[in-house]
C-alpha positions in Angstrom: -20.4 -12.8 -42.5 -21.0 -9.2 -40.3 -20.2 -8.9 -36.8 -22.3 -7.1 -33.8 -20.8 -5.6 -31.3 -22.6 -6.0 -28.0 -21.6 -5.6 -24.2 -22.2 -7.4 -21.2 -21.6 -6.6 -17.8 -19.2 -8.8 -15.6 -17.4 -9.5 -12.4 -13.8 -8.5 -12.8 -12.7 -11.9 -12.2 -14.4 -12.9 -15.4 -12.1 -10.6 -17.5 -9.0 -12.4 -19.2 -5.9 -11.0 -21.3 -7.5 -10.0 -25.0 -10.7 -8.2 -23.4 -12.2 -5.1 -24.4 -13.4 -3.6 -21.3 -14.9 -0.2 -20.6 -12.7 2.9 -18.7 -15.7 4.7 -17.3 -13.2 7.7 -16.0 -11.7 7.8 -19.3 -14.7 7.3 -21.7 -12.6 5.0 -23.9 -12.4 1.2 -24.3 -9.3 -0.4 -23.3 -7.8 -3.8 -24.6 -6.7 -5.9 -21.5 -2.8 -6.9 -21.7 -2.0 -7.6 -18.4 -4.3 -8.3 -15.3 -2.8 -8.0 -11.7 -5.1 -9.0 -8.7 -4.2 -7.6 -5.0 -5.9 -10.5 -2.6 -7.1 -8.7 0.6 -9.1 -10.2 3.4 -12.3 -8.9 2.6 -11.7 -7.7 -1.1 -9.9 -8.7 -4.3 -8.5 -5.6 -5.9 -8.2 -5.8 -10.2 -5.8 -3.7 -12.3 -6.2 -4.1 -16.2 -3.4 -2.8 -18.3 -3.8 -1.5 -21.6 -0.6 -1.5 -24.2 0.1 2.5 -23.1 1.5 4.2 -20.0 -1.8 5.6 -19.0 -4.0 2.7 -19.9 -5.1 1.2 -16.7 -8.2 0.4 -14.8 -8.5 -0.5 -11.3 -11.5 -1.9 -9.5 -12.6 -4.1 -6.2 -14.4 -7.6 -7.0 -17.7 -5.9 -5.8 -17.3 -3.6 -9.1 -19.3 -4.7 -12.1 -17.0 -4.0 -15.7 -18.5 -3.7 -19.2 -16.8 -5.8 -21.7 -17.5 -5.9 -25.5 -18.4 -8.9 -26.8 -18.3 -9.2 -30.8 -20.8 -11.5 -32.0 -20.9 -12.9 -35.8 -24.0 -13.7 -37.8 -23.6 -17.0 -37.8 -23.7 -16.9 -33.8 -19.9 -17.6 -32.6 -18.2 -15.4 -30.3 -15.0 -13.6 -32.4 
């Protein structure tokens, strides 16, 4: 069985712990270990944290996030 890695663009609210998302400013990928959401009257602010002290991505709810999705050759997401 082989695994292909593809990316998809999702809303920040669709990201869950364990997802691997793109850090466009850092030019790398981050495995999400913690999520914090600050709700304001006209927007929500999402902060995604990894395992290191500099592993943080912050976006507003209107932005999109690129997420890796591994799909095995039997068609099931891993």
